[in-house]
C-alpha positions in Angstrom: -17.7 24.1 18.1 -14.1 24.5 16.9 -11.3 25.0 19.3 -8.0 26.7 18.5 -6.6 23.9 16.4 -5.6 25.1 12.9 -6.5 23.1 9.8 -2.9 22.2 9.0 -2.4 20.9 12.5 -5.7 18.9 12.1 -4.5 17.4 8.9 -1.1 16.6 10.4 -2.7 14.8 13.3 -5.2 13.0 11.2 -2.7 11.9 8.5 -0.2 10.7 11.1 -3.0 8.7 12.9 -4.1 7.2 9.6 -0.6 6.3 8.6 -0.1 4.7 12.0 -3.3 2.8 11.6 -2.1 1.4 8.3 1.1 0.3 9.9 -0.7 -1.5 12.7 -3.9 -2.8 11.0 -3.1 -2.7 7.3 -6.0 -3.6 5.0 -8.8 -5.7 6.4 -9.7 -8.9 4.5 -13.4 -7.8 4.4 -15.3 -4.6 4.5 -12.5 -2.3 3.1 -13.9 1.0 1.8 -11.9 0.8 -1.4 -13.4 -2.7 -2.1 -16.8 -1.2 -1.5 -16.0 1.6 -4.0 -14.8 -1.1 -6.5 -18.1 -3.0 -6.2 -20.0 0.2 -6.8 -17.9 1.1 -9.8 -18.4 -2.3 -11.2 -22.2 -1.9 -10.8 -22.0 1.4 -12.7 -19.9 -0.2 -15.4 -22.6 -2.9 -16.0 -25.1 -0.1 -16.8 -22.8 2.1 -18.8 -20.3 -0.2 -20.6 -19.9 0.3 -24.3 -16.9 0.0 -26.6 -16.7 3.8 -26.7 -14.5 6.4 -25.0 -17.4 8.7 -24.2 -19.2 6.1 -22.2 -15.9 5.3 -20.4 -15.4 9.0 -19.6 -19.0 9.1 -18.2 -18.2 6.1 -16.0 -15.1 7.8 -14.7 -16.9 11.0 -14.0 -19.8 9.3 -12.2 -17.5 7.1 -10.0 -14.7 9.4 -9.2 -16.9 12.5 -9.1 -19.3 10.8 -6.8 -16.6 9.7 -4.4 -15.1 13.3 -4.3 -18.5 14.8 -3.8 -19.3 12.5 -0.9 -15.9 13.2 0.7 -16.4 16.9 0.3 -19.8 16.9 2.0 -18.3 14.8 4.9 -15.3 17.1 5.2 -17.5 20.2 5.3 -19.6 18.7 8.1 -16.5 17.6 10.1 -14.9 21.1 10.0 -17.3 22.3 12.7 -15.5 20.2 15.3 -11.7 19.7 15.5 -12.0 16.1 16.8 -14.3 15.1 14.0 -12.0 16.8 11.4 -9.0 14.8 12.7 -11.0 11.6 12.9 -12.3 11.9 9.3 -8.8 12.7 8.0 -7.4 9.7 10.0 -10.1 7.4 8.6 -9.6 8.6 5.0 -5.8 8.3 5.3 -6.0 4.7 6.6 -8.6 3.8 3.9 -6.5 5.0 1.0 -3.0 3.9 2.1 -1.8 0.4 1.3 1.9 0.5 2.2 1.8 -2.1 4.9 -0.2 -4.6 2.8 2.2 -4.0 -0.1 5.2 -4.8 2.1 3.5 -7.9 3.5 2.7 -9.3 0.1 6.2 -8.6 -1.2 7.8 -10.2 1.8 5.7 -13.3 1.5 6.8 -13.8 -2.0 10.4 -13.1 -1.0 10.2 -15.7 1.7 8.9 -18.3 -0.7 11.7 -17.5 -3.1 14.3 -17.7 -0.3 12.9 -21.1 0.6 13.1 -22.3 -3.0 9.3 -22.7 -3.2 8.7 -21.3 -6.7 5.1 -22.7 -6.8 4.1 -20.6 -3.8 5.8 -17.5 -5.1 3.9 -17.9 -8.4 0.7 -18.5 -6.5 1.1 -15.3 -4.5 2.4 -13.0 -7.3 -1.1 -12.1 -8.7 -1.9 -10.6 -5.3 0.8 -8.0 -6.1 0.7 -7.4 -9.8 -1.0 -8.6 -13.0 1.8 -10.5 -14.6 1.5 -14.1 -15.8 3.4 -15.9 -13.0 3.6 -19.3 -14.8 6.0 -17.8 -17.4 8.4 -16.4 -14.8 11.5 -18.0 -13.2 12.7 -17.1 -9.7 14.8 -14.1 -10.8 12.0 -12.7 -13.0 9.5 -13.0 -10.1 11.9 -11.1 -7.8 12.2 -8.4 -10.4 8.4 -8.2 -10.8 8.1 -7.8 -7.0 10.7 -5.1 -6.8 9.1 -3.2 -9.7 5.6 -3.6 -8.1 6.9 -2.3 -4.7 8.4 0.7 -6.5 5.3 1.6 -8.5 2.9 0.9 -5.7 4.9 3.1 -3.3 3.7 5.9 -5.4 0.2 4.6 -6.1 -0.6 3.3 -2.7 1.1 5.8 -0.5 2.9 8.9 -1.8 0.3 10.0 -4.4 -2.5 9.9 -1.9 -0.6 11.9 0.6 0.3 14.5 -2.0 -3.4 15.0 -2.9 -4.3 15.0 0.7 -1.9 17.8 1.3 -3.4 19.8 -1.5 -7.1 19.1 -1.0 -7.6 17.4 2.3 -10.0 14.4 2.6 -11.5 15.0 -0.9 -8.0 14.8 -2.3 -7.2 11.6 -0.5 -10.5 9.9 -1.6 -10.3 11.3 -5.2 -6.8 10.0 -5.8 -7.7 6.5 -4.5 -10.9 6.5 -6.6 -9.1 7.4 -9.8 -6.3 4.9 -9.1 -8.8 2.1 -8.4 -10.7 2.8 -11.6 -7.4 2.6 -13.5 -6.7 -0.8 -12.0 -10.2 -1.9 -12.9 -10.7 -0.6 -16.4 -7.5 1.2 -17.4 -5.6 -1.7 -19.0 -5.4 -2.4 -22.7 -7.5 -5.5 -22.9 -10.0 -5.7 -25.8 -12.9 -4.9 -23.5 -11.3 -1.8 -21.9 -9.1 -0.4 -24.7 -11.7 2.4 -25.4 -13.9 2.3 -22.3 -11.0 2.5 -19.9 -9.1 5.3 -21.8 -10.4 8.1 -19.7 -9.6 6.4 -16.4 -6.1 5.6 -17.6 -5.4 9.1 -18.8 -6.8 10.7 -15.6 -4.7 8.4 -13.5 -1.6 9.5 -15.4 -2.5 13.1 -14.6 -3.3 12.7 -10.9 -0.3 10.3 -10.4 2.2 12.7 -11.9 3.2 14.7 -8.8 3.3 11.7 -6.5 5.5 9.8 -8.9 8.0 12.6 -9.1 8.0 13.0 -5.3 8.5 9.2 -4.9 11.4 9.2 -7.3 13.0 12.2 -5.5 12.6 10.7 -2.1 13.9 7.3 -3.3 17.0 9.0 -4.6 17.5 10.8 -1.3 16.7 7.8 0.9 18.8 5.3 -0.9 22.5 4.3 -0.1 23.9 5.9 -3.3 21.9 9.1 -4.3 24.3 9.9 -7.1 23.9 6.6 -8.8 20.1 6.7 -8.4 19.9 10.2 -9.8 22.1 9.1 -12.8 19.7 6.2 -13.6 16.6 8.4 -13.3 18.0 11.1 -15.6 19.1 8.6 -18.2 16.4 5.9 -18.1 13.2 7.2 -16.7 11.8 8.7 -19.9 12.4 5.5 -21.7 9.7 3.7 -19.8 6.3 3.6 -21.6 4.5 4.8 -18.4 5.1 8.5 -17.6 4.8 7.8 -13.9 6.2 4.3 -13.4 9.3 5.3 -15.3 10.8 7.8 -12.8 9.8 5.6 -9.8 11.2 2.3 -11.1 14.4 4.0 -12.3 14.9 5.6 -8.9 14.4 2.3 -7.1 16.8 0.6 -9.6 19.5 3.1 -9.0 18.9 3.3 -5.2 19.0 -0.5 -4.9 21.8 -1.0 -7.4 19.7 -3.5 -9.5 18.6 -3.8 -13.1 14.9 -3.5 -13.7 12.7 -3.6 -16.9 13.0 -5.9 -19.8 10.6 -8.5 -21.2 7.4 -9.3 -19.2 4.0 -10.9 -19.9 0.5 -9.9 -19.0 -2.2 -12.5 -19.5 -0.6 -13.9 -22.7 0.5 -10.4 -23.9 4.3 -10.0 -24.1 5.9 -6.6 -23.7 9.5 -5.7 -24.2 10.3 -2.7 -22.0 13.5 -0.8 -21.9 16.0 -1.8 -19.3 16.5 0.6 -16.3 20.0 0.6 -14.9 21.5 -1.7 -17.6 25.0 -1.6 -16.0 23.7 -2.8 -12.6 23.3 -6.4 -11.4 20.1 -8.5 -11.8 17.6 -8.6 -9.0 17.9 -11.3 -6.4 15.3 -12.5 -3.9 17.1 -10.7 -1.1 16.5 -7.4 -2.9 12.8 -7.7 -2.1 13.4 -6.9 1.5 15.7 -4.0 0.6 13.0 -2.6 -1.7 10.3 -2.9 1.1 12.6 -1.1 3.5 13.3 1.7 0.9 9.5 1.9 0.3 8.9 2.4 4.0 11.5 5.1 4.3 10.1 6.9 1.3 6.6 6.7 2.7 7.7 8.2 6.1 9.4 11.0 4.3 6.3 11.6 2.1 4.2 11.9 5.2 6.5 14.7 6.4 6.4 16.4 3.0 2.6 16.2 2.9 2.3 17.7 6.4 4.6 20.5 5.4 2.9 20.9 2.1 -0.5 21.2 3.7 0.8 23.9 6.0 2.2 25.8 2.9 -1.0 25.5 1.0 -3.1 26.7 4.0 -0.7 29.6 4.5 -0.8 30.6 0.8 -4.6 30.6 0.8 -4.7 32.7 4.0 -2.2 35.2 2.6 -4.3 35.4 -0.6 -7.5 36.1 1.4 -5.7 38.7 3.5 -4.4 40.3 0.4 -7.8 40.4 -1.3 -9.3 41.9 1.9 -6.6 44.6 2.1 -7.2 45.5 -1.6 -10.9 45.7 -1.0 -10.5 48.1 2.0 -8.0 50.3 0.0 -10.6 50.6 -2.8 -13.3 51.6 -0.3 -15.5 48.6 -1.0 
């Protein structure tokens, strides 16, 4: 039986508890729900894979659609009891957020660079991003870490909270499912160039609002908002990724460092535009600054998500009341 707690309050409590759980417990080494989803998606891929966009779109629909459907059923069942609703939201929020693990991995690499242990830094870099660590020197590794912290602040925290504010638990789960599929099959390797097309494009769509909010919050939370805004306006659109561009440009301007340039993925070299060309190169100490900025952005995003959930709920309620008034006036 429901008590007097409103759904926006329930989401606020659940999201805050889940955010706190991520701060305290981070991601477990074993048994993480996202890892379980990844194994299931891989099993579906083994049955459906073909070098064809249609088969890839079916894979995306089955995996992401199945996750959203399951989350929707759980959310509907949990609505009957406020405590269950809050607990499910907290569990889903904890499961989809990865901000604490992101910060820990980045700091581990930063510590290795500060100690002059380039081998350890190269060994740990694949835990954070897919670049070829053996081709990178210390400065390039530091740049890769800062760029990964920026992009994953959007992918691992802010984007999920945005969709949670809009659609509750199904939004949280759906965003993480799509983002995970993109990481699994969305890259441009020979195997996934066609099969992963649908996952990559869907990830661009669902990541769009979170990336813009991340960029806006990074501009606001940094020490020099005017400089950060200038870099975003000038350089964001030059990045090949529609979502990574604004986020990385905002972090570059906020931290006062130069990002972008040449990078290598599994033997494939890319020459990306430079973001903040007039700024200084990244140093190992900037990794800690990037992690702290990411944490501030994440906390602000939680507040925005709670406020956004309240606004969405209120708009729906006003819409229902308006529809009811129109029906009564028409004598229906």
